[in-house]
BAMIVO-842624 format. One line per 4 residues: number of its first residue (from 1); their letters; for each residue y, x, z of N, C-alpha, C, O, CB. Coordinates in steps of 0.02 Angstrom, whole numbers, plus 32768, in hexadecimal, padded with zeros to 4 digits. Last residue first. Glycine has a CB too. Layout:
<nodes>
NUM	a	Y X Z Y X Z Y X Z Y X Z Y X Z | ...
</nodes>
This chain:
<nodes>
109	leni	E3BF 5A2A 95D1 E3AA 5A0C 9610 E3DA 5A21 9645 E3D3 5A0D 967F E362 5A1F 9623 | E3EB 5A7A 956D E406 5A36 9571 E3F5 5A14 95B2 E419 59E7 95C8 E3EC 5A0D 9537 | E39B 5AEA 957C E3E3 5AF0 958E E404 5AAC 9592 E435 5AA3 95B7 E408 5B1B 955B | E324 5ABA 9547 E328 5ACA 958E E371 5ACD 95A5 E382 5AB6 95DC E305 5B0D 959D
105	ilsl	E348 5AB3 94C0 E336 5A76 94E5 E33C 5A81 9530 E356 5A57 9554 E2EE 5A5F 94D3 | E35B 5B3A 94A5 E392 5B0A 949D E385 5ACA 94C4 E3B1 5AAE 94E5 E39D 5AFA 9453 | E2D9 5B68 94BA E310 5B80 94E4 E34B 5B52 94E1 E36B 5B44 9514 E324 5BC7 94D0 | E297 5B2B 9450 E286 5B17 9494 E2BD 5B2E 94C5 E2CC 5B0A 94F5 E242 5B35 94A9
101	meaa	E2D0 5B72 93E7 E2DA 5B2A 93EB E2CB 5B11 9432 E2F0 5AE6 944C E2AC 5B05 93B8 | E29E 5BF1 9404 E2E7 5BE6 9403 E2F6 5B9B 940B E323 5B88 9430 E306 5C01 93C2 | E216 5BDB 93F3 E22F 5BEF 9435 E27A 5BE4 943A E293 5BCE 946E E21F 5C3A 9441 | E216 5BBF 936B E200 5B8B 9399 E219 5B9B 93DF E22F 5B6E 9403 E1B4 5B84 9399
97	rqat	E23C 5C3E 933B E269 5C04 9331 E256 5BCB 935F E283 5BA9 937A E265 5BEC 92E7 | E1CB 5C89 9362 E20D 5C9A 937B E23E 5C5F 9374 E263 5C50 93A3 E229 5CD7 9354 | E168 5C4D 9319 E164 5C48 9362 E1A8 5C58 9380 E1BC 5C39 93B1 E12E 5C78 937E | E1B6 5BFC 928C E193 5C33 92AC E191 5C26 92F7 E1B3 5BFA 9311 E1B6 5C77 929D
93	cegs	E199 5B5E 923D E1C4 5B8F 925E E198 5BC4 9280 E15D 5BB9 928E E1F2 5B6C 9292 | E137 5B1E 91F9 E17B 5B17 91E0 E1AB 5B48 9201 E1E0 5B58 91E6 E194 5ACF 91EA | E0B7 5B19 9226 E0CD 5B58 920A E113 5B55 91ED E129 5B84 91CC E09E 5B6E 91D6 | E08C 5AAD 926A E089 5AA9 9221 E09D 5AEA 91FF E095 5AF2 91C3 E0B5 5A71 9208
89	eaad	E0A4 5AD0 92EF E05F 5AC5 92D8 E059 5AC6 928C E027 5ADD 9271 E046 5A84 92F2 | E131 5AD6 92F1 E109 5B12 9300 E0C2 5B0B 92E5 E0A6 5B3A 92C8 E107 5B1F 934B | E152 5A52 92D4 E16A 5A88 92A9 E141 5AC7 92B3 E130 5AE9 9283 E1B5 5A96 92B6 | E116 5A10 9340 E100 5A02 92FC E115 5A39 92CC E0EF 5A4D 92A0 E11B 59BF 92E4
85	rvti	E161 5A45 93AD E118 5A4E 93A8 E0FF 5A45 9361 E0D8 5A6D 9348 E0F4 5A1D 93D6 | E1E2 5A18 938B E1D4 5A60 9391 E189 5A6D 9389 E174 5A9A 9364 E1ED 5A7C 93D4 | E1CB 598D 9390 E1E5 59AD 9353 E1D6 59F7 9353 E1BF 5A12 9321 E231 59A1 934C | E1A7 597C 9414 E176 596D 93E0 E18B 598D 939E E161 59A7 9379 E16E 5920 93D6
81	lkke	E220 599B 9451 E1E6 59C5 945D E1B0 59BA 9429 E18F 59E9 9413 E1CA 59B9 94A3 | E26F 592F 9424 E281 5974 9413 E245 59A3 941C E23A 59CF 93F2 E2BB 598B 943F | E22B 58C2 945E E231 58C8 9415 E241 590F 9400 E225 5928 93D0 E267 5897 93FC | E23E 58E0 94E8 E1FA 58DC 94CC E1FC 58E4 9480 E1D3 5909 9464 E1D9 5899 94DF
77	ltey	E2C9 58D2 94F3 E2A9 5913 94FF E263 5915 94E0 E251 5947 94C2 E2A5 5921 954B | E2D2 5849 94DA E2F5 5878 94AF E2D6 58BD 94B6 E2CB 58E0 9484 E340 587B 94C1 | E288 5816 9546 E271 580A 9501 E293 5839 94D0 E272 5850 94A1 E280 57C2 94ED | E2D6 5840 95B3 E291 5856 95AD E279 584F 9565 E25A 587C 9549 E264 582D 95DC
73	keim	E34B 57FA 959B E34D 5843 959A E306 585F 9592 E2FC 5890 956E E36C 585E 95DB | E319 5777 95AC E339 578B 956C E339 57D7 9566 E329 57F2 9531 E381 576F 9568 | E2F4 5780 9631 E2C1 5772 95FE E2DB 5787 95BA E2B7 57A6 9592 E2AF 5726 95FD | E36E 5795 9674 E33B 57CA 9673 E305 57BE 963F E2EB 57EE 9622 E31B 57D0 96B8
69	hlqs	E3E8 5750 968A E3CD 5758 9646 E398 578F 9641 E396 57B3 960F E405 5766 9616 | E432 572C 96FD E420 5773 96F1 E404 5781 96AC E40A 57BA 9694 E3ED 5788 9724 | E44C 56A2 96FA E47F 56D1 9711 E471 5718 96FB E49F 573D 96E8 E485 56CE 975C | E3D9 5667 96CE E417 5656 96AB E451 5684 96C0 E481 568C 969A E42A 560D 96BA
65	elrq	E37F 5699 972C E37B 56B0 96E6 E3BB 56A0 96C1 E3D2 56C9 9698 E33F 5690 96C2 | E3A7 564F 979D E3AD 5698 979C E3AC 56B3 9755 E3D3 56DF 9743 E374 56B8 97C5 | E386 55CE 9772 E3CB 55DF 9784 E3D6 562A 9782 E409 5642 9769 E3DD 55C3 97C9 | E2FB 55DD 9764 E324 55CF 9729 E36D 55E0 9736 E38F 55FC 970B E31D 5586 9713
61	ikee	E2D2 55EA 97E7 E2CD 5625 97BC E2F4 561B 977A E30B 564C 975D E284 5634 97AC | E2F4 5568 9816 E30C 55A3 9838 E30A 55E0 9809 E33B 5606 9805 E2E2 55B1 9877 | E2AB 5513 97C3 E2F4 5510 97C2 E312 554F 97E1 E345 5569 97C9 E30D 54D2 97E8 | E229 5536 97EB E23F 5541 97A5 E28B 5542 97A2 E2A8 556E 9782 E223 5509 9777
57	ankv	E22A 550A 9870 E224 5552 9862 E23A 5562 981B E259 5595 980F E1DB 5569 986D | E236 547F 9859 E268 54A3 9882 E266 54EE 9873 E29A 550E 986C E25B 5495 98CC | E1C2 5464 980E E205 5457 97F2 E23A 547D 9817 E267 5499 97F8 E215 540C 97F3 | E15F 5489 986D E162 54A9 982B E1A8 54A0 980E E1C6 54D1 97F7 E12D 548B 97FB
53	ayhv	E17C 5430 98D6 E180 5478 98E2 E185 549E 989F E1AB 54CE 989A E143 5491 9909 | E162 53B4 9898 E1A5 53C3 98B1 E1AE 540F 98BA E1E2 542A 98A8 E1B2 539E 98F4 | E0D7 53C5 9882 E105 53B8 984A E14C 53CA 985E E16F 53EC 9839 E101 536D 9834 | E0AC 53CF 9907 E0A4 5408 98D9 E0D3 5401 989E E0F4 5431 988A E05A 540E 98C1
49	aqrs	E0CA 534F 9933 E0E9 5388 9954 E0E4 53C7 9929 E113 53EF 9926 E0C6 5395 9999 | E077 5304 98DF E0BF 52FD 98D9 E0E4 5337 98FA E116 534F 98E1 E0D6 52BB 98F9 | DFFB 5324 9911 E00B 5339 98CD E057 5337 98C3 E073 5362 98A2 DFE7 530C 9899 | E008 535A 99BF E001 5328 9989 E013 5347 9945 E033 537A 9941 E02E 52EC 9997
45	vnhn	DFA8 53E1 9A07 DFE5 53B8 9A00 DFD9 5387 99C8 DFA6 5389 99A5 E024 53E5 99F2 | DF51 5450 9A13 DF4D 5416 9A40 DF8D 53EE 9A42 DFA5 53DB 9A77 DF3B 542D 9A86 | DF4B 54B1 99B6 DF80 54B7 99E8 DF80 547D 9A1A DFAB 547A 9A46 DFC4 54BA 99C5 | DEE2 548A 9964 DEE1 54CE 9981 DF14 54D6 99B9 DF09 54FD 99E7 DEF0 5502 994B
41	eaie	DF0F 540B 993C DED3 5411 9964 DED0 5455 9987 DEBF 5459 99C2 DE94 5407 9939 | DF7C 5431 98ED DF86 5407 9929 DF4B 540C 9958 DF53 5411 9995 DF91 53BD 9914 | DF39 5475 9887 DF67 549A 98B3 DF73 5473 98F3 DF73 5490 992A DFAB 54A7 988F | DEF4 540A 984E DECF 5443 986A DEFB 546B 989A DEE4 5481 98CF DEB6 5471 9831
37	eltl	DF60 53B9 9825 DF2F 53A0 9855 DF09 53D9 9876 DEFE 53D9 98B3 DEFE 5370 9832 | DF9E 5407 97C6 DFC3 53F6 9803 DF93 53DE 9839 DF9C 53EC 9875 DFF8 53C0 97F5 | DF26 5481 978B DF4A 5441 9787 DF70 5436 97C8 DF63 5457 97FA DF19 5406 9779 | DF37 552E 9761 DF1B 54F9 978B DF45 54BA 9781 DF80 54BD 9772 DF1A 550F 97D5
33	drcy	DF53 55A6 971C DF47 5569 96F7 DF25 5532 9720 DEFA 550E 9707 DF1E 5578 96BA | DF7D 561B 974E DF37 560C 9758 DF22 55CA 973A DEE8 55B6 973D DF27 560D 97A2 | E004 5617 9725 DFDB 5652 9716 DF90 5645 971D DF68 565F 96F7 DFEE 568C 9743 | E03D 559A 9746 E04B 55BA 9706 E01C 55F4 96F4 E00E 55FF 96B9 E090 55D3 9705
29	ysdl	E001 5570 97C3 E00F 5542 978D E015 5564 9749 DFF7 554F 9718 E04E 551B 979C | DFF7 55E1 9813 DFBC 55B7 9807 DFC5 558B 97CA DF97 5582 97A2 DFAD 558C 9845 | E07C 560A 9810 E048 5636 97F6 E009 560E 97E6 DFEA 5618 97B2 E038 566F 9828 | E0B8 559E 9852 E0C8 55AC 980C E094 55D8 97EC E082 55CE 97B2 E10E 55CD 9807
25	idyq	E076 55AD 98D1 E070 556F 98AA E081 557A 9861 E05C 5564 9835 E09F 5539 98C7 | E09D 562D 98F8 E056 561E 98EF E04D 55DF 98C5 E020 55DC 989B E033 5615 9933 | E129 561C 9901 E10C 564D 98D3 E0C3 563B 98C4 E0AE 563A 988A E111 5694 98F0 | E131 55BD 9968 E14B 55AD 9925 E12C 55DC 98F1 E117 55C6 98BB E198 55B4 9924
21	ketl	E0F7 560A 99D1 E0D7 55CC 99BB E0EF 55B8 9975 E0C7 55A5 994B E0E5 5593 99EC | E153 5672 99DF E10E 5681 99CF E0E9 5644 99B4 E0C2 5649 9985 E0E9 569C 9A0D | E1EC 5648 9989 E1C3 564D 99C5 E17B 565C 99B0 E16A 5654 9975 E1C7 560B 99F0 | E23A 56B3 990E E219 5675 9923 E1F7 567F 9966 E1E7 56B7 9979 E1E6 565E 98EE
17	iggy	E262 572C 98E9 E294 5703 990A E277 56C1 9923 E297 569C 9948 E2CE 56F5 98DB | E1F8 5767 98A5 E20A 5781 98E7 E23D 5757 990C E244 575D 9949 E224 57C5 98E1 | E1F4 5733 9825 E1C7 5719 9858 E1D9 572E 989F E1C9 570B 98CF E181 572D 9849 | E239 575F 97B8 E25F 5741 97EE E234 5728 9828 E24E 570A 9857 E288 5709 97D4
13	idlm	E1D7 579B 9762 E218 57BA 976E E23A 57A1 97AD E254 57C8 97D5 E246 57AE 9732 | E167 5748 9765 E160 5790 976E E1A2 57B0 9782 E1A4 57DB 97AE E145 57B0 972E | E1A5 56CE 9748 E185 56D7 9789 E17A 5721 9798 E184 5737 97D0 E141 56B2 978A | E1CC 56E4 96C6 E200 56DC 96F9 E1E3 56E5 973F E204 56FF 976B E221 5697 96F2
9	rayk	E14C 56E9 968C E178 5724 968B E1AE 571F 96C0 E1BD 5750 96E3 E198 572D 9646 | E123 5666 96A6 E0FB 569E 96BF E124 56DE 96C0 E121 5705 96F0 E0BB 56A8 9694 | E184 561E 9660 E183 561C 96A9 E158 5652 96C8 E168 566B 96FE E16A 55D8 96C0 | E163 5646 95DB E1A6 564E 95F6 E1A5 564F 9642 E1C2 567D 9661 E1D4 5614 95DD
5	vidk	E0DF 561D 95CE E0EF 5664 95CA E133 5672 95E9 E13C 56A2 960E E0EE 567C 9580 | E0F5 5592 95DE E0C5 55B5 9608 E0D5 5600 9609 E0D9 561E 963E E07D 55AA 95EF | E152 556E 957A E164 556A 95C1 E135 5592 95ED E14C 55B2 961C E164 5522 95D8 | E15C 55DE 94EF E13C 55A6 9511 E14F 55A8 955C E159 55DE 9578 E0F0 55A8 9508
1	m	E1ED 5607 949B E1B8 561E 94C7 E19C 55E1 94EB E1C1 55B7 9502 E1D2 5654 94F9
</nodes>
């Protein structure tokens, strides 16, 4: 997974543990595609301060991901749901079977 997508997903999942400023900086960097210079200008700080804030926030959410594995769980769930959707759309399974498959996925949660 590309770093941009990886960090955007981790920000969605773990953003609540970051300070408001850390969240805004990572969101600006990974989701709004702003440069470090643009973010520094928006926050009235140096580019180096933004660089440090990005690295610090990345490390914080990486530590959480290494403990909780929420991205891995999300990706596994996403694959299962895509399988059910594709099977239903292609006619490989009935609506009843798709509902049963979805029930199994829900029970795993």
